[in-house]
N, CA, C and O atoms as CSV, one atom per row, in Angstrom:
chain,resi,resn,atom,element,x,y,z
A,1,MET,N,N,95.293,139.260,109.821
A,1,MET,CA,C,94.702,137.943,109.739
A,1,MET,C,C,93.267,137.965,110.235
A,1,MET,O,O,92.414,137.230,109.737
A,2,TYR,N,N,93.011,138.817,111.222
A,2,TYR,CA,C,91.645,138.934,111.719
A,2,TYR,C,C,90.736,139.474,110.620
A,2,TYR,O,O,89.585,139.051,110.512
A,3,ARG,N,N,91.236,140.404,109.801
A,3,ARG,CA,C,90.420,140.941,108.706
A,3,ARG,C,C,90.097,139.855,107.686
A,3,ARG,O,O,89.039,139.900,107.059
A,4,ILE,N,N,90.976,138.893,107.511
A,4,ILE,CA,C,90.730,137.815,106.550
A,4,ILE,C,C,89.767,136.785,107.129
A,4,ILE,O,O,88.811,136.380,106.467
A,5,THR,N,N,90.020,136.363,108.366
A,5,THR,CA,C,89.224,135.275,108.951
A,5,THR,C,C,87.948,135.754,109.627
A,5,THR,O,O,86.969,135.011,109.702
A,6,ARG,N,N,87.950,136.999,110.126
A,6,ARG,CA,C,86.823,137.581,110.863
A,6,ARG,C,C,86.454,136.747,112.092
A,6,ARG,O,O,85.294,136.671,112.496
A,7,ASN,N,N,87.485,136.125,112.668
A,7,ASN,CA,C,87.279,135.291,113.851
A,7,ASN,C,C,88.582,135.311,114.635
A,7,ASN,O,O,89.650,135.019,114.096
A,8,ARG,N,N,88.482,135.658,115.908
A,8,ARG,CA,C,89.687,135.816,116.722
A,8,ARG,C,C,90.474,134.509,116.835
A,8,ARG,O,O,91.692,134.499,116.657
A,9,GLN,N,N,89.774,133.401,117.132
A,9,GLN,CA,C,90.471,132.117,117.294
A,9,GLN,C,C,91.137,131.672,115.997
A,9,GLN,O,O,92.264,131.176,116.015
A,10,ASP,N,N,90.451,131.847,114.877
A,10,ASP,CA,C,91.041,131.463,113.593
A,10,ASP,C,C,92.252,132.333,113.263
A,10,ASP,O,O,93.239,131.844,112.714
A,11,ALA,N,N,92.175,133.629,113.599
A,11,ALA,CA,C,93.307,134.521,113.350
A,11,ALA,C,C,94.509,134.107,114.194
A,11,ALA,O,O,95.647,134.136,113.725
A,12,GLU,N,N,94.247,133.721,115.447
A,12,GLU,CA,C,95.342,133.261,116.308
A,12,GLU,C,C,95.953,131.971,115.775
A,12,GLU,O,O,97.174,131.808,115.773
A,13,ASP,N,N,95.100,131.060,115.325
A,13,ASP,CA,C,95.601,129.807,114.744
A,13,ASP,C,C,96.444,130.084,113.505
A,13,ASP,O,O,97.506,129.490,113.319
A,14,ALA,N,N,95.960,130.990,112.661
A,14,ALA,CA,C,96.686,131.325,111.435
A,14,ALA,C,C,98.032,131.967,111.760
A,14,ALA,O,O,99.034,131.677,111.106
A,15,LEU,N,N,98.056,132.837,112.770
A,15,LEU,CA,C,99.301,133.488,113.171
A,15,LEU,C,C,100.316,132.474,113.677
A,15,LEU,O,O,101.491,132.511,113.311
A,16,GLN,N,N,99.843,131.572,114.521
A,16,GLN,CA,C,100.742,130.537,115.042
A,16,GLN,C,C,101.265,129.656,113.907
A,16,GLN,O,O,102.449,129.324,113.866
A,17,ASP,N,N,100.386,129.286,113.000
A,17,ASP,CA,C,100.781,128.467,111.854
A,17,ASP,C,C,101.786,129.214,110.975
A,17,ASP,O,O,102.744,128.622,110.479
A,18,ALA,N,N,101.563,130.506,110.786
A,18,ALA,CA,C,102.461,131.308,109.945
A,18,ALA,C,C,103.853,131.385,110.550
A,18,ALA,O,O,104.845,131.220,109.841
A,19,PHE,N,N,103.939,131.634,111.853
A,19,PHE,CA,C,105.260,131.714,112.486
A,19,PHE,C,C,105.971,130.364,112.441
A,19,PHE,O,O,107.184,130.300,112.237
A,20,LEU,N,N,105.225,129.307,112.629
A,20,LEU,CA,C,105.824,127.976,112.571
A,20,LEU,C,C,106.352,127.685,111.166
A,20,LEU,O,O,107.465,127.184,111.012
A,21,LYS,N,N,105.561,127.997,110.148
A,21,LYS,CA,C,106.003,127.775,108.764
A,21,LYS,C,C,107.209,128.640,108.410
A,21,LYS,O,O,108.136,128.188,107.738
A,22,ALA,N,N,107.184,129.887,108.869
A,22,ALA,CA,C,108.316,130.777,108.593
A,22,ALA,C,C,109.580,130.238,109.243
A,22,ALA,O,O,110.650,130.274,108.635
A,23,TYR,N,N,109.475,129.744,110.454
A,23,TYR,CA,C,110.645,129.199,111.151
A,23,TYR,C,C,111.162,127.947,110.443
A,23,TYR,O,O,112.366,127.796,110.235
A,24,VAL,N,N,110.245,127.051,110.077
A,24,VAL,CA,C,110.645,125.796,109.426
A,24,VAL,C,C,111.272,126.060,108.058
A,24,VAL,O,O,112.216,125.375,107.664
A,25,HIS,N,N,110.753,127.043,107.341
A,25,HIS,CA,C,111.228,127.303,105.973
A,25,HIS,C,C,112.163,128.511,105.892
A,25,HIS,O,O,112.356,129.062,104.809
A,26,LEU,N,N,112.740,128.929,107.006
A,26,LEU,CA,C,113.642,130.069,107.020
A,26,LEU,C,C,114.824,129.884,106.070
A,26,LEU,O,O,115.287,130.848,105.459
A,27,LYS,N,N,115.307,128.667,105.944
A,27,LYS,CA,C,116.441,128.396,105.045
A,27,LYS,C,C,116.064,128.602,103.579
A,27,LYS,O,O,116.944,128.752,102.731
A,28,ASN,N,N,114.745,128.610,103.269
A,28,ASN,CA,C,114.301,128.804,101.890
A,28,ASN,C,C,114.131,130.275,101.523
A,28,ASN,O,O,113.879,130.590,100.360
A,29,PHE,N,N,114.263,131.182,102.492
A,29,PHE,CA,C,114.150,132.614,102.196
A,29,PHE,C,C,115.339,133.019,101.331
A,29,PHE,O,O,116.493,132.907,101.743
A,30,ASP,N,N,115.032,133.492,100.121
A,30,ASP,CA,C,116.107,133.784,99.171
A,30,ASP,C,C,116.411,135.270,99.014
A,30,ASP,O,O,117.331,135.617,98.274
A,31,GLY,N,N,115.683,136.155,99.674
A,31,GLY,CA,C,115.992,137.572,99.634
A,31,GLY,C,C,115.467,138.319,98.426
A,31,GLY,O,O,115.819,139.484,98.240
A,32,ARG,N,N,114.636,137.698,97.591
A,32,ARG,CA,C,114.075,138.411,96.443
A,32,ARG,C,C,113.107,139.501,96.894
A,32,ARG,O,O,112.868,140.463,96.164
A,33,SER,N,N,112.558,139.352,98.079
A,33,SER,CA,C,111.696,140.382,98.669
A,33,SER,C,C,112.195,140.641,100.084
A,33,SER,O,O,113.090,139.953,100.574
A,34,THR,N,N,111.607,141.640,100.732
A,34,THR,CA,C,112.028,141.891,102.109
A,34,THR,C,C,111.504,140.771,103.001
A,34,THR,O,O,110.552,140.069,102.659
A,35,PHE,N,N,112.145,140.626,104.141
A,35,PHE,CA,C,111.757,139.564,105.069
A,35,PHE,C,C,110.318,139.759,105.544
A,35,PHE,O,O,109.571,138.788,105.665
A,36,SER,N,N,109.925,141.001,105.812
A,36,SER,CA,C,108.560,141.266,106.298
A,36,SER,C,C,107.520,140.907,105.239
A,36,SER,O,O,106.448,140.402,105.572
A,37,THR,N,N,107.823,141.162,103.975
A,37,THR,CA,C,106.907,140.794,102.890
A,37,THR,C,C,106.763,139.283,102.807
A,37,THR,O,O,105.663,138.769,102.607
A,38,TRP,N,N,107.872,138.575,102.960
A,38,TRP,CA,C,107.866,137.114,102.913
A,38,TRP,C,C,107.018,136.545,104.047
A,38,TRP,O,O,106.193,135.663,103.813
A,39,VAL,N,N,107.208,137.034,105.263
A,39,VAL,CA,C,106.447,136.546,106.420
A,39,VAL,C,C,104.972,136.921,106.275
A,39,VAL,O,O,104.098,136.124,106.616
A,40,THR,N,N,104.687,138.125,105.771
A,40,THR,CA,C,103.302,138.549,105.573
A,40,THR,C,C,102.588,137.632,104.585
A,40,THR,O,O,101.433,137.262,104.795
A,41,ARG,N,N,103.269,137.273,103.522
A,41,ARG,CA,C,102.666,136.378,102.524
A,41,ARG,C,C,102.361,135.007,103.140
A,41,ARG,O,O,101.314,134.420,102.867
A,42,ILE,N,N,103.267,134.506,103.959
A,42,ILE,CA,C,103.037,133.233,104.638
A,42,ILE,C,C,101.817,133.352,105.552
A,42,ILE,O,O,100.988,132.444,105.605
A,43,ALA,N,N,101.710,134.471,106.270
A,43,ALA,CA,C,100.589,134.683,107.187
A,43,ALA,C,C,99.260,134.741,106.438
A,43,ALA,O,O,98.277,134.130,106.856
A,44,ILE,N,N,99.238,135.475,105.337
A,44,ILE,CA,C,98.011,135.574,104.534
A,44,ILE,C,C,97.618,134.202,104.002
A,44,ILE,O,O,96.445,133.832,104.047
A,45,ASN,N,N,98.577,133.456,103.508
A,45,ASN,CA,C,98.283,132.116,103.003
A,45,ASN,C,C,97.759,131.204,104.111
A,45,ASN,O,O,96.868,130.390,103.866
A,46,SER,N,N,98.291,131.326,105.308
A,46,SER,CA,C,97.814,130.514,106.432
A,46,SER,C,C,96.362,130.843,106.763
A,46,SER,O,O,95.553,129.948,107.010
A,47,ALA,N,N,96.038,132.145,106.765
A,47,ALA,CA,C,94.662,132.561,107.043
A,47,ALA,C,C,93.711,132.056,105.964
A,47,ALA,O,O,92.611,131.596,106.269
A,48,LEU,N,N,94.129,132.141,104.715
A,48,LEU,CA,C,93.288,131.660,103.614
A,48,LEU,C,C,93.086,130.147,103.677
A,48,LEU,O,O,92.006,129.650,103.358
A,49,MET,N,N,94.120,129.418,104.087
A,49,MET,CA,C,93.989,127.963,104.206
A,49,MET,C,C,92.975,127.595,105.287
A,49,MET,O,O,92.214,126.641,105.124
A,50,ILE,N,N,92.960,128.338,106.381
A,50,ILE,CA,C,91.976,128.086,107.432
A,50,ILE,C,C,90.568,128.322,106.902
A,50,ILE,O,O,89.660,127.538,107.178
A,51,LEU,N,N,90.384,129.397,106.145
A,51,LEU,CA,C,89.064,129.658,105.545
A,51,LEU,C,C,88.654,128.546,104.588
A,51,LEU,O,O,87.491,128.141,104.575
A,52,ARG,N,N,89.592,128.047,103.787
A,52,ARG,CA,C,89.286,126.948,102.849
A,52,ARG,C,C,88.876,125.697,103.602
A,52,ARG,O,O,87.919,125.019,103.228
A,53,ARG,N,N,89.610,125.394,104.674
A,53,ARG,CA,C,89.281,124.217,105.480
A,53,ARG,C,C,87.894,124.344,106.090
A,53,ARG,O,O,87.129,123.380,106.114
A,54,LYS,N,N,87.572,125.531,106.580
A,54,LYS,CA,C,86.258,125.750,107.194
A,54,LYS,C,C,85.148,125.655,106.146
A,54,LYS,O,O,84.053,125.176,106.438
A,55,ARG,N,N,85.433,126.112,104.928
A,55,ARG,CA,C,84.435,126.037,103.866
A,55,ARG,C,C,84.204,124.589,103.457
A,55,ARG,O,O,83.076,124.201,103.157
A,56,ALA,N,N,85.265,123.790,103.445
A,56,ALA,CA,C,85.139,122.382,103.061
A,56,ALA,C,C,84.429,121.574,104.135
A,56,ALA,O,O,83.727,120.613,103.819
A,57,HIS,N,N,84.599,121.950,105.407
A,57,HIS,CA,C,83.984,121.238,106.531
A,57,HIS,C,C,83.301,122.252,107.441
A,57,HIS,O,O,83.829,122.584,108.502
A,58,PRO,N,N,82.117,122.754,107.033
A,58,PRO,CA,C,81.466,123.788,107.830
A,58,PRO,C,C,81.037,123.262,109.202
A,58,PRO,O,O,80.670,122.097,109.361
A,59,GLU,N,N,81.097,124.158,110.176
A,59,GLU,CA,C,80.685,123.820,111.531
A,59,GLU,C,C,79.455,124.636,111.878
A,59,GLU,O,O,79.356,125.811,111.524
A,60,ILE,N,N,78.518,124.006,112.575
A,60,ILE,CA,C,77.310,124.690,113.002
A,60,ILE,C,C,77.258,124.619,114.516
A,60,ILE,O,O,77.389,123.545,115.103
A,61,SER,N,N,77.069,125.758,115.138
A,61,SER,CA,C,76.986,125.795,116.587
A,61,SER,C,C,75.718,125.096,117.037
A,61,SER,O,O,74.646,125.316,116.472
A,62,MET,N,N,75.838,124.257,118.051
A,62,MET,CA,C,74.670,123.534,118.541
A,62,MET,C,C,74.054,124.221,119.758
A,62,MET,O,O,73.031,123.760,120.265
A,63,ASP,N,N,74.647,125.303,120.232
A,63,ASP,CA,C,74.072,125.976,121.383
A,63,ASP,C,C,73.562,127.369,121.041
A,63,ASP,O,O,73.686,128.289,121.850
A,64,GLY,N,N,73.006,127.531,119.887
A,64,GLY,CA,C,72.370,128.793,119.538
A,64,GLY,C,C,73.249,129.665,118.680
A,64,GLY,O,O,74.442,129.406,118.520
A,65,GLY,N,N,72.661,130.685,118.138
A,65,GLY,CA,C,73.393,131.568,117.245
A,65,GLY,C,C,73.772,132.851,117.939
A,65,GLY,O,O,74.641,132.846,118.810
A,66,ALA,N,N,73.136,133.960,117.572
A,66,ALA,CA,C,73.472,135.270,118.124
A,66,ALA,C,C,73.020,135.372,119.574
A,66,ALA,O,O,72.216,134.568,120.047
A,67,GLU,N,N,73.539,136.354,120.258
A,67,GLU,CA,C,73.162,136.543,121.654
A,67,GLU,C,C,71.670,136.795,121.754
A,67,GLU,O,O,71.074,137.429,120.884
A,68,GLY,N,N,71.074,136.292,122.824
A,68,GLY,CA,C,69.654,136.484,123.025
A,68,GLY,C,C,68.815,135.334,122.494
A,68,GLY,O,O,67.668,135.169,122.910
A,69,GLU,N,N,69.357,134.543,121.592
A,69,GLU,CA,C,68.608,133.392,121.090
A,69,GLU,C,C,68.617,132.298,122.132
A,69,GLU,O,O,69.590,132.139,122.870
A,70,THR,N,N,67.558,131.560,122.191
A,70,THR,CA,C,67.499,130.461,123.149
A,70,THR,C,C,68.108,129.226,122.518
A,70,THR,O,O,68.185,129.089,121.297
A,71,TRP,N,N,68.535,128.338,123.388
A,71,TRP,CA,C,69.144,127.096,122.934
A,71,TRP,C,C,68.086,126.238,122.260
A,71,TRP,O,O,66.966,126.111,122.756
A,72,GLN,N,N,68.444,125.660,121.143
A,72,GLN,CA,C,67.509,124.801,120.418
A,72,GLN,C,C,67.935,123.354,120.563
A,72,GLN,O,O,69.124,123.051,120.664
A,73,HIS,N,N,66.962,122.468,120.573
A,73,HIS,CA,C,67.272,121.039,120.603
A,73,HIS,C,C,67.537,120.587,119.170
A,73,HIS,O,O,66.679,120.734,118.299
A,74,TRP,N,N,68.704,120.048,118.933
A,74,TRP,CA,C,69.081,119.613,117.596
A,74,TRP,C,C,68.904,118.114,117.495
A,74,TRP,O,O,69.383,117.368,118.348
A,75,GLU,N,N,68.229,117.678,116.468
A,75,GLU,CA,C,68.089,116.258,116.175
A,75,GLU,C,C,69.188,115.880,115.201
A,75,GLU,O,O,69.219,116.361,114.068
A,76,VAL,N,N,70.081,115.024,115.640
A,76,VAL,CA,C,71.162,114.564,114.776
A,76,VAL,C,C,70.823,113.133,114.392
A,76,VAL,O,O,70.810,112.251,115.251
A,77,PRO,N,N,70.546,112.888,113.111
A,77,PRO,CA,C,70.145,111.533,112.714
A,77,PRO,C,C,71.281,110.536,112.885
A,77,PRO,O,O,72.447,110.845,112.640
A,78,ASP,N,N,70.919,109.349,113.304
A,78,ASP,CA,C,71.883,108.265,113.465
A,78,ASP,C,C,72.041,107.593,112.114
A,78,ASP,O,O,71.102,106.975,111.612
A,79,ARG,N,N,73.223,107.708,111.520
A,79,ARG,CA,C,73.465,107.170,110.181
A,79,ARG,C,C,73.794,105.677,110.209
A,79,ARG,O,O,73.884,105.039,109.161
A,80,ARG,N,N,73.971,105.131,111.392
A,80,ARG,CA,C,74.278,103.701,111.477
A,80,ARG,C,C,73.037,102.881,111.148
A,80,ARG,O,O,71.921,103.399,111.105
A,81,ALA,N,N,73.254,101.619,110.923
A,81,ALA,CA,C,72.150,100.724,110.589
A,81,ALA,C,C,71.203,100.598,111.781
A,81,ALA,O,O,71.594,100.775,112.935
A,82,ASN,N,N,69.982,100.294,111.474
A,82,ASN,CA,C,68.973,100.070,112.494
A,82,ASN,C,C,69.432,98.944,113.413
A,82,ASN,O,O,69.952,97.935,112.937
A,83,THR,N,N,69.249,99.098,114.707
A,83,THR,CA,C,69.723,98.116,115.685
A,83,THR,C,C,69.088,96.752,115.461
A,83,THR,O,O,69.765,95.726,115.522
A,84,GLU,N,N,67.776,96.744,115.199
A,84,GLU,CA,C,67.096,95.460,114.970
A,84,GLU,C,C,67.626,94.767,113.716
A,84,GLU,O,O,67.841,93.555,113.704
A,85,GLU,N,N,67.834,95.562,112.658
A,85,GLU,CA,C,68.361,94.984,111.423
A,85,GLU,C,C,69.766,94.425,111.653
A,85,GLU,O,O,70.102,93.346,111.166
A,86,HIS,N,N,70.572,95.163,112.392
A,86,HIS,CA,C,71.932,94.711,112.689
A,86,HIS,C,C,71.902,93.403,113.482
A,86,HIS,O,O,72.666,92.483,113.191
A,87,TYR,N,N,71.026,93.320,114.476
A,87,TYR,CA,C,70.918,92.105,115.280
A,87,TYR,C,C,70.423,90.932,114.429
A,87,TYR,O,O,70.954,89.826,114.528
A,88,ALA,N,N,69.408,91.172,113.593
A,88,ALA,CA,C,68.878,90.108,112.742
A,88,ALA,C,C,69.949,89.607,111.772
A,88,ALA,O,O,70.077,88.403,111.549
A,89,ARG,N,N,70.720,90.540,111.196
A,89,ARG,CA,C,71.779,90.144,110.270
A,89,ARG,C,C,72.848,89.321,110.978
A,89,ARG,O,O,73.306,88.310,110.447
A,90,SER,N,N,73.244,89.745,112.166
A,90,SER,CA,C,74.275,88.992,112.892
A,90,SER,C,C,73.762,87.620,113.298
A,90,SER,O,O,74.528,86.657,113.309
A,91,GLU,N,N,72.479,87.511,113.632
A,91,GLU,CA,C,71.903,86.205,113.956
A,91,GLU,C,C,71.901,85.286,112.726
A,91,GLU,O,O,72.231,84.105,112.831
A,92,ARG,N,N,71.531,85.829,111.568
A,92,ARG,CA,C,71.543,85.027,110.334
A,92,ARG,C,C,72.958,84.548,110.025
A,92,ARG,O,O,73.167,83.391,109.660
A,93,GLU,N,N,73.930,85.456,110.176
A,93,GLU,CA,C,75.328,85.066,109.929
A,93,GLU,C,C,75.767,83.973,110.895
A,93,GLU,O,O,76.457,83.033,110.500
A,94,HIS,N,N,75.374,84.092,112.147
A,94,HIS,CA,C,75.730,83.083,113.156
A,94,HIS,C,C,75.132,81.726,112.797
A,94,HIS,O,O,75.818,80.706,112.869
A,95,HIS,N,N,73.853,81.709,112.411
A,95,HIS,CA,C,73.206,80.444,112.028
A,95,HIS,C,C,73.844,79.854,110.777
A,95,HIS,O,O,74.020,78.639,110.684
A,96,LEU,N,N,74.191,80.705,109.812
A,96,LEU,CA,C,74.821,80.228,108.593
A,96,LEU,C,C,76.190,79.618,108.886
A,96,LEU,O,O,76.512,78.547,108.371
A,97,LYS,N,N,77.000,80.291,109.710
A,97,LYS,CA,C,78.319,79.753,110.056
A,97,LYS,C,C,78.196,78.419,110.772
A,97,LYS,O,O,78.970,77.496,110.522
A,98,ARG,N,N,77.213,78.323,111.669
A,98,ARG,CA,C,77.011,77.062,112.386
A,98,ARG,C,C,76.582,75.958,111.419
A,98,ARG,O,O,77.032,74.818,111.536
A,99,ALA,N,N,75.705,76.301,110.457
A,99,ALA,CA,C,75.264,75.311,109.474
A,99,ALA,C,C,76.426,74.878,108.577
A,99,ALA,O,O,76.525,73.707,108.213
A,100,ILE,N,N,77.301,75.813,108.222
A,100,ILE,CA,C,78.465,75.462,107.397
A,100,ILE,C,C,79.391,74.531,108.166
A,100,ILE,O,O,79.923,73.579,107.594
A,101,ARG,N,N,79.589,74.793,109.455
A,101,ARG,CA,C,80.455,73.917,110.263
A,101,ARG,C,C,79.899,72.500,110.365
A,101,ARG,O,O,80.662,71.554,110.556
A,102,ARG,N,N,78.573,72.337,110.241
A,102,ARG,CA,C,77.963,71.007,110.338
A,102,ARG,C,C,78.001,70.243,109.018
A,102,ARG,O,O,77.689,69.052,108.991
A,103,LEU,N,N,78.379,70.904,107.920
A,103,LEU,CA,C,78.486,70.203,106.638
A,103,LEU,C,C,79.576,69.145,106.727
A,103,LEU,O,O,80.518,69.260,107.512
A,104,ARG,N,N,79.423,68.100,105.894
A,104,ARG,CA,C,80.501,67.111,105.875
A,104,ARG,C,C,81.751,67.758,105.281
A,104,ARG,O,O,81.632,68.695,104.491
A,105,PRO,N,N,82.940,67.286,105.638
A,105,PRO,CA,C,84.199,67.957,105.298
A,105,PRO,C,C,84.381,68.291,103.820
A,105,PRO,O,O,84.875,69.374,103.505
A,106,ALA,N,N,84.005,67.407,102.910
A,106,ALA,CA,C,84.209,67.663,101.476
A,106,ALA,C,C,83.402,68.879,101.022
A,106,ALA,O,O,83.895,69.699,100.248
A,107,LEU,N,N,82.162,68.996,101.502
A,107,LEU,CA,C,81.314,70.125,101.118
A,107,LEU,C,C,81.752,71.402,101.843
A,107,LEU,O,O,81.788,72.480,101.250
A,108,ARG,N,N,82.084,71.268,103.129
A,108,ARG,CA,C,82.488,72.432,103.926
A,108,ARG,C,C,83.745,73.082,103.335
A,108,ARG,O,O,83.847,74.308,103.283
A,109,THR,N,N,84.690,72.267,102.895
A,109,THR,CA,C,85.928,72.790,102.328
A,109,THR,C,C,85.653,73.661,101.106
A,109,THR,O,O,86.219,74.746,100.978
A,110,ILE,N,N,84.799,73.198,100.218
A,110,ILE,CA,C,84.481,73.946,98.995
A,110,ILE,C,C,83.780,75.265,99.339
A,110,ILE,O,O,84.094,76.305,98.762
A,111,VAL,N,N,82.830,75.218,100.282
A,111,VAL,CA,C,82.113,76.437,100.672
A,111,VAL,C,C,83.076,77.433,101.321
A,111,VAL,O,O,83.012,78.628,101.033
A,112,GLU,N,N,83.951,76.961,102.179
A,112,GLU,CA,C,84.904,77.847,102.838
A,112,GLU,C,C,85.885,78.467,101.843
A,112,GLU,O,O,86.229,79.643,101.962
A,113,ILE,N,N,86.334,77.684,100.866
A,113,ILE,CA,C,87.224,78.235,99.833
A,113,ILE,C,C,86.502,79.328,99.061
A,113,ILE,O,O,87.076,80.378,98.771
A,114,GLN,N,N,85.238,79.076,98.731
A,114,GLN,CA,C,84.471,80.072,97.989
A,114,GLN,C,C,84.295,81.353,98.816
A,114,GLN,O,O,84.399,82.455,98.276
A,115,GLN,N,N,84.030,81.215,100.113
A,115,GLN,CA,C,83.832,82.394,100.960
A,115,GLN,C,C,85.120,83.190,101.134
A,115,GLN,O,O,85.109,84.419,101.072
A,116,VAL,N,N,86.223,82.493,101.349
A,116,VAL,CA,C,87.486,83.182,101.607
A,116,VAL,C,C,88.037,83.840,100.354
A,116,VAL,O,O,88.451,84.999,100.391
A,117,HIS,N,N,88.047,83.113,99.249
A,117,HIS,CA,C,88.697,83.618,98.045
A,117,HIS,C,C,87.759,84.354,97.103
A,117,HIS,O,O,88.211,85.179,96.309
A,118,ASP,N,N,86.448,84.072,97.173
A,118,ASP,CA,C,85.465,84.719,96.311
A,118,ASP,C,C,85.940,84.728,94.860
A,118,ASP,O,O,86.030,85.781,94.228
A,119,THR,N,N,86.242,83.539,94.347
A,119,THR,CA,C,86.770,83.399,92.995
A,119,THR,C,C,85.837,82.548,92.146
A,119,THR,O,O,84.759,82.152,92.589
A,120,SER,N,N,86.267,82.275,90.922
A,120,SER,CA,C,85.460,81.485,89.995
A,120,SER,C,C,85.494,80.008,90.379
A,120,SER,O,O,86.315,79.576,91.188
A,121,ILE,N,N,84.585,79.250,89.780
A,121,ILE,CA,C,84.497,77.806,90.033
A,121,ILE,C,C,85.811,77.131,89.644
A,121,ILE,O,O,86.297,76.247,90.349
A,122,LYS,N,N,86.377,77.554,88.522
A,122,LYS,CA,C,87.627,76.956,88.054
A,122,LYS,C,C,88.743,77.160,89.071
A,122,LYS,O,O,89.497,76.231,89.360
A,123,GLU,N,N,88.852,78.377,89.617
A,123,GLU,CA,C,89.892,78.651,90.604
A,123,GLU,C,C,89.643,77.889,91.908
A,123,GLU,O,O,90.588,77.429,92.549
A,124,ILE,N,N,88.381,77.756,92.299
A,124,ILE,CA,C,88.050,76.967,93.501
A,124,ILE,C,C,88.470,75.520,93.291
A,124,ILE,O,O,89.017,74.886,94.193
A,125,ALA,N,N,88.207,75.003,92.088
A,125,ALA,CA,C,88.591,73.622,91.769
A,125,ALA,C,C,90.102,73.442,91.843
A,125,ALA,O,O,90.586,72.432,92.354
A,126,GLU,N,N,90.847,74.422,91.333
A,126,GLU,CA,C,92.312,74.348,91.390
A,126,GLU,C,C,92.816,74.370,92.825
A,126,GLU,O,O,93.715,73.610,93.183
A,127,ILE,N,N,92.231,75.254,93.659
A,127,ILE,CA,C,92.656,75.337,95.058
A,127,ILE,C,C,92.345,74.040,95.796
A,127,ILE,O,O,93.154,73.551,96.584
A,128,ALA,N,N,91.149,73.484,95.528
A,128,ALA,CA,C,90.740,72.256,96.213
A,128,ALA,C,C,91.412,71.017,95.632
A,128,ALA,O,O,91.450,69.974,96.285
A,129,GLY,N,N,91.938,71.114,94.427
A,129,GLY,CA,C,92.593,69.978,93.794
A,129,GLY,C,C,91.619,68.955,93.234
A,129,GLY,O,O,91.914,67.760,93.201
A,130,ILE,N,N,90.442,69.430,92.787
A,130,ILE,CA,C,89.435,68.539,92.196
A,130,ILE,C,C,88.987,69.122,90.862
A,130,ILE,O,O,89.376,70.233,90.502
A,131,SER,N,N,88.177,68.380,90.140
A,131,SER,CA,C,87.725,68.848,88.828
A,131,SER,C,C,86.659,69.933,88.974
A,131,SER,O,O,86.066,70.105,90.039
A,132,VAL,N,N,86.433,70.653,87.888
A,132,VAL,CA,C,85.418,71.700,87.872
A,132,VAL,C,C,84.038,71.101,88.082
A,132,VAL,O,O,83.215,71.663,88.804
A,133,ALA,N,N,83.785,69.959,87.450
A,133,ALA,CA,C,82.484,69.299,87.599
A,133,ALA,C,C,82.242,68.893,89.057
A,133,ALA,O,O,81.140,69.071,89.576
A,134,ALA,N,N,83.262,68.353,89.713
A,134,ALA,CA,C,83.118,67.959,91.115
A,134,ALA,C,C,82.890,69.184,91.999
A,134,ALA,O,O,82.129,69.121,92.965
A,135,THR,N,N,83.540,70.283,91.674
A,135,THR,CA,C,83.366,71.520,92.442
A,135,THR,C,C,81.937,72.018,92.316
A,135,THR,O,O,81.311,72.372,93.316
A,136,LYS,N,N,81.409,72.049,91.082
A,136,LYS,CA,C,80.025,72.479,90.871
A,136,LYS,C,C,79.057,71.582,91.629
A,136,LYS,O,O,78.123,72.063,92.271
A,137,SER,N,N,79.285,70.292,91.550
A,137,SER,CA,C,78.414,69.333,92.219
A,137,SER,C,C,78.429,69.534,93.732
A,137,SER,O,O,77.377,69.534,94.371
A,138,ARG,N,N,79.618,69.704,94.304
A,138,ARG,CA,C,79.723,69.881,95.760
A,138,ARG,C,C,79.097,71.199,96.215
A,138,ARG,O,O,78.450,71.261,97.261
A,139,LEU,N,N,79.295,72.247,95.420
A,139,LEU,CA,C,78.677,73.530,95.777
A,139,LEU,C,C,77.156,73.437,95.747
A,139,LEU,O,O,76.478,73.968,96.626
A,140,LEU,N,N,76.625,72.764,94.735
A,140,LEU,CA,C,75.182,72.593,94.635
A,140,LEU,C,C,74.646,71.788,95.812
A,140,LEU,O,O,73.636,72.158,96.412
A,141,ARG,N,N,75.331,70.671,96.150
A,141,ARG,CA,C,74.907,69.860,97.293
A,141,ARG,C,C,75.000,70.650,98.594
A,141,ARG,O,O,74.107,70.566,99.438
A,142,ALA,N,N,76.077,71.418,98.758
A,142,ALA,CA,C,76.250,72.201,99.984
A,142,ALA,C,C,75.154,73.259,100.114
A,142,ALA,O,O,74.615,73.454,101.203
A,143,ARG,N,N,74.827,73.926,99.045
A,143,ARG,CA,C,73.758,74.934,99.084
A,143,ARG,C,C,72.412,74.302,99.405
A,143,ARG,O,O,71.616,74.867,100.155
A,144,THR,N,N,72.162,73.131,98.835
A,144,THR,CA,C,70.908,72.429,99.113
A,144,THR,C,C,70.816,72.059,100.584
A,144,THR,O,O,69.777,72.265,101.213
A,145,VAL,N,N,71.884,71.518,101.134
A,145,VAL,CA,C,71.894,71.138,102.553
A,145,VAL,C,C,71.738,72.381,103.436
A,145,VAL,O,O,71.007,72.349,104.426
A,146,LEU,N,N,72.418,73.467,103.085
A,146,LEU,CA,C,72.319,74.686,103.866
A,146,LEU,C,C,70.905,75.279,103.830
A,146,LEU,O,O,70.397,75.740,104.851
A,147,ARG,N,N,70.282,75.265,102.663
A,147,ARG,CA,C,68.889,75.769,102.551
A,147,ARG,C,C,67.958,74.965,103.437
A,147,ARG,O,O,67.106,75.520,104.130
A,148,ARG,N,N,68.133,73.627,103.407
A,148,ARG,CA,C,67.282,72.755,104.225
A,148,ARG,C,C,67.497,73.012,105.716
A,148,ARG,O,O,66.540,73.083,106.486
A,149,SER,N,N,68.758,73.151,106.113
A,149,SER,CA,C,69.024,73.328,107.548
A,149,SER,C,C,68.660,74.727,108.041
A,149,SER,O,O,68.352,74.900,109.221
A,150,LEU,N,N,68.689,75.720,107.165
A,150,LEU,CA,C,68.323,77.078,107.582
A,150,LEU,C,C,66.845,77.386,107.359
A,150,LEU,O,O,66.297,78.293,107.986
A,151,GLY,N,N,66.208,76.642,106.479
A,151,GLY,CA,C,64.801,76.906,106.150
A,151,GLY,C,C,63.887,76.297,107.127
A,151,GLY,O,O,62.670,76.424,106.996
C-alpha cells in the first residue's frame, strides 16, 4: 500500500480501511480465489480510493514544502461577502420590513403574500380572496407607498 500511496499515513489509513472492509464483507467471500488474493485486492482498492479522494480534493501544506524551506505567509482570500456590503444589505432589509409593517392592513397582506409565496398575481388574488384587478391595484399602491417611505 505504501508503494501505491507513497505516503505512510495514507498507507496506514488504507490498511485499516482494507481490514475493516474485509471483516464486514467476510460473508461475501465465495472462494473463487484464495483468501490472501481477496484481501490483497481489497487493500489495493482501498489505497486507490484514497489516491482518488486526494486527487479530487488536493491539500497544500501551509507550513512549507521540503526540508530547509522557510515558512511562507499564505494569503487565503475571504470568499464571503464584503462586511460593509453585508451590513448595508441587512440595514436595507430592516428598513423595508419596518416600512411594510407600517402599511395599512389591506396593502400589507398583499405584499406579505407576494413575499412568502412568490407566485403570480392570479395566485396572490386567489390566496387573498380578491379579484386580480384589486390585487394589481393594491400591489401598485403598496409599492408607491414603500418607495416614498424608503426614498
